[in-house]
N, C-alpha and C positions, 0 to 999 in steps of 0.2 A: 679736222676731229673736231668733235662737240662734245664737252664733257656735260654729266649733269649734276645737273645743277643741284639737285635732292641727295644723292647718294653720292658723289664723288666719283663715277666708273667713267672710262674712258671706252672708248666702242671694240677696243680691243678686250673686255672684262667682260662686257655683258653675254651672259650664256641669252641666247636667242632660239627659239622652237620656233619653227616653218614646218607646218605639218603636210603643207600640200606640197615642197619640195623636199629632197634629201638634198641637202648640202652642210658641207661641213663647216661649218661656222667659225671652226677656229684658224682654220685656211683663208677664210678671206680675211676674218679679223686682225689675224697675224698679221698680215699685208696692210696693214691702217696703222700707218705709227701716230703718235700724241701729234695734235697739233697738224694736221693734216688740214690744208686748204679744201673748197669744194674743187676749186679747176685742179687743184694737182692729183684728188681724189679721182674725177673724170681723166683724167692725161691718164691715168692709173689704168685708167678702165679700159680706158683703149690700147696703151704698151705691153698690158698684159691678155689683150685680147679675152678678157674676162665672159663669160658663158650668163647668157640671160639669165640664169636660176644664180649664178652670180652679184647679176648686177638688183637682183631682187632681195637676194639678204642682205646685200649693203644697204641697198635701201629701211630693211625692217631694221639694224641695227641702230640706223640714225631717226627710226622713227621710236626704238626702245633708249633710247638717251639723249631726247634733246628736250630741253624742258617744259613745250606747251605744243599744242597743236600747230598756233600759226605758226613758230618757230620751223617744223618739220616740213610743214607745208611750201614754208619758203625756202629752206634748203632744198628741197626735192624739185622745185619748181628752179631754180638757180644751176644745178649738178643736170636738169634735163637741157635745159636752155645751152650750157655748159658743152655738153653731152652730142648735141645737134651741130656745134661748131663746128666739132672736131670731128662732125660724119660720122661718129655713127650708125651704127645699123636701128631702123627706128623698131625692132623687138628689143634692145638692149632700152629705149629712153623710154618704149611703155612699161617695159618695166616697171624701173621707177614711179611708176602712175599707180595712188591707193585714192581710190573712188569715196571712200568714208573717211581717210585724211580729209580731203577735199572739203566733203559735204562739213565735216562738224567743226573742222578752220573757218568756212563759212557764215555759219552760224554763230562762231565764237563772236567774229568782228561783226557780224550785222548786230549783234545783243551789243557791243561796244559803244557803237553809231548812234544807238537809239540811246543810249545810257546820255554819252554826249550830250545828245540831245537836249535832251532833257535835262541836262545840269544847268541850260542856257549860262556858258562861262560871260561873263562882263569884261568887255576891257578898257583901261583907264581912256578918257578922250581924247588924250595924245594918243590914239591912234587910230583915232577914227580916224573915214576918208576927208573929212570937209579939211579938219585938223592936219593930216598928210598934204593934201594939196593946197594948203595956205603953207606953207611951210616952203613944199615945192617948187612955189610960183615965187617967193621971196629970194632961190638962189638965181644969180647973175652968171648964167651960161654963155656971154657975148665975150667975154674975154678969155684969153687964150693963158694957160697957165705956163707959167714958167716952168723951166727946162731945172 
């Protein structure tokens, strides 16, 4: 379970409206316990034989309660991977995919990468390739260490 950093809600407390599917969110979210991991969520989806609509509802709950888009994408990716490991039906796995979230997350990550490139980080000389190589060359690896 991921708590919402901004307002302190857990998945079971978040009101979610899914217009494209009539899913009773309270039934889905009541079964989600506080602190449930991605792996536990995947196992519960399989164990309880949840429907595609229920899986989509869980996906939306994760989206609503995660602090940012990159975290959402990471959680959903790990959940889909775990479901594949458990041989879940492809329709359940694909229900966890949200193209809008993927595009937004990729855009944010690209902006962060460009920002880091523009910052031109400078590391101390101690970590330069030449300095590290020199220190490594000084190691005596011919002796076998004592036990």
